[in-house]
C-alpha positions in Angstrom: 0.0 0.0 0.0 1.3 3.5 -0.8 2.2 5.4 2.3 -0.3 8.1 1.4 -3.1 5.6 1.7 -2.1 4.4 5.1 0.1 5.8 7.9 2.2 4.5 10.8 1.0 1.4 12.6 -0.2 2.2 16.1 -0.2 -0.1 19.1 -3.3 0.5 21.3 -2.9 -0.6 24.9 -6.2 -1.2 26.6 -7.2 -2.4 30.1 -10.7 -3.7 30.4 -12.5 -4.4 33.7 -14.5 -7.6 33.6 -17.1 -8.1 36.4 -16.8 -11.5 38.1 -13.5 -12.2 36.3 -11.9 -15.2 38.1 -8.7 -14.2 40.0 -6.8 -16.7 37.9 -7.6 -14.7 34.7 -6.6 -11.3 36.1 -3.9 -9.9 33.9 -4.9 -12.1 30.9 -3.5 -10.5 27.7 -5.3 -10.5 24.4 -4.1 -9.2 21.0 -6.7 -8.2 18.5 -6.1 -7.6 14.8 -8.7 -6.9 12.2 -9.5 -6.0 8.6 -6.3 -7.0 6.9 -7.7 -6.8 3.4 -4.7 -8.7 2.1 -4.6 -8.4 -1.7 -1.2 -6.9 -2.5 -2.7 -3.4 -2.5 -4.3 -2.5 0.7 -1.8 -3.8 3.2 2.0 -3.7 2.8 4.1 -6.7 3.6 6.2 -4.5 5.9 3.2 -3.4 7.9 1.9 -7.0 8.2 5.3 -8.3 9.3 5.5 -5.5 11.9 2.0 -6.2 13.2 2.9 -9.9 13.7 6.1 -8.9 15.5 4.3 -6.6 17.8 1.8 -9.3 18.6 4.5 -11.8 19.4 6.5 -9.3 21.5 3.4 -8.8 23.6 3.4 -12.5 24.5 -0.4 -12.8 24.5 -2.4 -15.5 26.2 -4.8 -15.3 23.2 -4.8 -13.7 19.7 -8.2 -12.9 18.2 -8.8 -11.9 14.6 -12.1 -10.1 13.7 -12.6 -10.5 10.0 -12.1 -9.3 6.5 -8.8 -11.1 5.6 -9.4 -10.6 1.9 -11.1 -7.9 -0.2 -12.5 -9.5 -3.3 -11.7 -12.9 -4.6 -10.3 -15.3 -2.0 -7.1 -16.5 -3.6 -4.8 -14.1 -1.6 -5.8 -15.9 1.7 -3.3 -18.7 0.8 -0.4 -16.2 0.8 -1.8 -14.5 3.9 -1.8 -17.6 6.0 1.9 -18.2 5.3 2.4 -14.9 7.2 -0.1 -15.5 9.9 1.4 -18.9 10.8 4.1 -16.9 12.5 1.7 -15.6 15.1 2.4 -16.9 18.6 -0.1 -17.3 21.4 -0.1 -19.3 24.6 -3.7 -20.5 24.2 -4.2 -20.3 20.5 -5.6 -18.0 17.8 -9.4 -17.6 17.3 -11.1 -15.8 14.5 -14.5 -14.7 13.0 -15.2 -13.9 9.4 -16.2 -10.5 8.0 -18.5 -9.5 5.1 -15.6 -9.6 2.5 -14.8 -13.2 3.5 -18.2 -14.7 2.5 -18.7 -14.6 -1.2 -17.3 -12.9 -4.3 -19.1 -13.5 -7.6 -18.8 -17.2 -8.2 -16.3 -17.8 -5.4 -17.3 -19.5 -2.1 -15.0 -17.3 -0.1 -16.3 -18.5 3.2 -15.3 -22.1 2.7 -11.9 -21.2 1.2 -11.0 -18.6 3.9 -12.1 -20.9 6.7 -10.1 -23.9 5.3 -7.0 -21.8 4.9 -7.1 -20.3 8.4 -7.9 -23.7 9.9 -4.9 -25.2 8.0 -2.5 -23.2 10.2 -4.3 -23.9 13.4 -6.5 -20.8 13.6 -9.9 -21.8 15.0 -12.7 -20.0 13.1 -15.9 -19.5 15.1 -19.2 -19.3 13.3 -22.0 -19.1 15.9 -19.9 -21.0 18.2 -18.6 -20.9 21.8 -15.0 -21.8 22.7 -13.3 -22.0 26.0 -9.6 -21.3 25.5 -9.6 -19.2 28.8 -11.6 -21.9 30.7 -15.2 -22.5 31.5 -15.5 -19.3 33.6 -14.9 -17.0 30.6 -16.4 -18.2 27.3 -15.3 -16.9 24.0 -18.2 -16.5 21.5 -17.7 -16.1 17.8 -20.8 -14.9 15.8 -21.6 -15.5 12.2 -21.1 -12.4 10.0 -23.9 -9.8 10.6 -24.7 -9.6 6.9 -25.0 -13.4 6.4 -28.3 -15.3 6.6 -26.8 -17.4 9.4 -26.3 -14.5 11.8 -28.2 -15.9 14.8 -27.0 -14.6 18.2 -30.1 -15.9 20.1 -29.2 -19.6 19.5 -25.6 -18.9 20.7 -26.2 -16.5 23.6 -29.0 -18.5 25.2 -26.4 -21.3 25.8 -24.4 -19.1 28.2 -24.8 -18.7 31.9 -25.7 -15.0 32.5 -24.0 -15.0 35.9 -20.6 -15.6 34.2 -18.7 -13.1 32.0 -18.1 -13.6 28.4 -16.2 -12.2 25.4 -17.8 -11.9 22.0 -16.1 -11.6 18.6 -18.3 -10.0 16.0 -17.0 -8.3 12.9 -19.6 -5.6 12.6 -20.0 -3.2 15.6 -23.7 -2.7 14.7 -24.3 -6.1 16.4 -23.7 -4.5 19.8 -27.1 -3.0 19.6 -28.7 -6.4 19.1 -26.5 -7.9 21.8 -27.7 -5.5 24.5 -30.4 -8.0 25.5 -27.6 -10.4 26.8 -24.6 -10.0 29.0 -21.5 -9.2 26.9 -18.6 -8.1 29.1 -16.4 -7.3 26.1 -17.3 -7.3 22.4 -14.4 -7.0 19.9 -15.2 -5.8 16.4 -13.7 -4.2 13.4 -15.3 -3.5 10.0 -15.2 0.3 10.1 -11.4 0.9 9.5 -11.9 3.6 12.2 -13.8 5.7 9.7 -10.6 6.1 7.6 -10.9 9.9 7.2 -10.6 11.7 10.5 -10.8 15.4 11.2 -8.6 16.2 14.2 -10.6 17.4 17.1 -13.9 16.5 15.4 -13.8 12.8 14.5 -14.6 10.6 11.5 -15.9 12.5 8.5 -18.5 9.8 7.9 -20.4 10.7 11.0 -21.1 14.1 9.4 -21.8 12.6 6.0 -25.4 13.8 5.7 -24.5 17.3 6.8 -21.5 17.5 4.4 -22.7 15.7 1.3 -25.1 18.3 0.0 -22.7 21.1 0.6 -20.2 19.6 -1.9 -21.0 20.1 -5.6 -22.0 16.8 -7.3 -19.2 17.3 -9.9 -16.7 17.1 -7.1 -18.4 14.3 -5.1 -18.2 11.9 -8.0 -14.4 12.0 -7.9 -14.2 11.2 -4.1 -14.9 7.5 -3.5 -16.2 7.9 0.1 -18.7 10.6 -1.0 -20.1 8.5 -3.9 -21.4 5.7 -1.7 -23.8 5.6 1.2 -22.1 5.0 4.6 -25.4 3.7 6.0 -25.1 0.6 3.8 -21.7 -0.1 5.5 -22.8 0.7 9.1 -25.5 2.5 11.0 -23.7 3.3 14.3 -20.7 5.3 13.0 -20.4 6.8 16.4 -18.8 3.5 17.2 -16.3 3.8 14.4 -13.3 3.2 16.7 -12.2 2.7 20.2 -13.9 1.8 23.5 -17.7 2.3 24.0 -20.3 1.5 26.6 -23.4 0.1 24.9 -26.0 -0.2 27.6 -24.5 -2.5 30.2 -22.1 -4.0 27.7 -18.6 -3.0 26.6 -17.5 -2.7 23.0 -14.1 -2.1 21.4 -13.7 -1.4 17.7 -10.3 -2.0 16.1 -9.3 0.4 13.3 -7.9 -2.5 11.3 -4.7 -3.0 9.4 -5.8 -2.7 5.8 -7.8 0.0 4.1 -10.1 0.9 1.3 -10.2 3.8 -1.2 -9.7 6.7 -0.6 -7.3 5.5 2.1 -6.7 6.8 5.6 -6.2 10.3 6.9 -5.3 10.8 10.6 -6.6 7.3 11.1 -3.6 5.0 11.6 -4.0 1.2 11.4 -3.7 -0.6 14.7 -2.8 -3.7 16.7 -4.7 -3.8 20.0 -3.2 -5.2 23.2 -5.9 -5.8 25.8 -5.3 -6.7 29.4 -8.2 -8.1 31.5 -8.7 -6.9 35.0 -11.6 -7.1 37.6 
């Protein structure tokens, strides 16, 4: 990726308080990476290598990946997993899929991406519950929000509401739906942080409706993010990045590593290092 379309890689350090967290899990460290969009254009080999090195240096108990490993057709996933196999984690690597990982034209991307990730030992969760941190802190991985199989009810009803849980869900909009259940920490991506940030103001996309009609149509058609409709990507752009309280639940949205035209401005890609406390 050209440097103008990205920026320096940031490491976000986050401490999250989890109610009823077992004493044995205090200080547990997670690393989250998201939205790689690996296709030879939107993520440089240098940045990917650096992100993997940062993750390994953190010596995480668990690595979680929150979707969009590819952008269009799925072939690049086979090169990507050759890089991701260098990730190190004490208790393994768990992943969910994003909207770009499902289908592209005649490609069954979901199957190909899942098989490729599984081939290097990454556990892909699709409406599943796993217990890498033990029975007292389940890890839930939901199906992609835009898929027909998105079904949080069938998964969440299996959990004991007196125990904490962590949910991986690519699209942050799902946090609104998940308010009816206990979610001590939801980890999402999808937004790329909004990509275009105005310092002191926030993501431009939040102000899309106010701005769009003030810009002449002749100019808008040459600016990719002004040609589309952000509401088709996400509704809650106020959750474009960072930590949020959604009702009683907690949500963290990773800005991702890759990008999409027109690129990033004041919105650096990130690797997130999360420490759990009680």
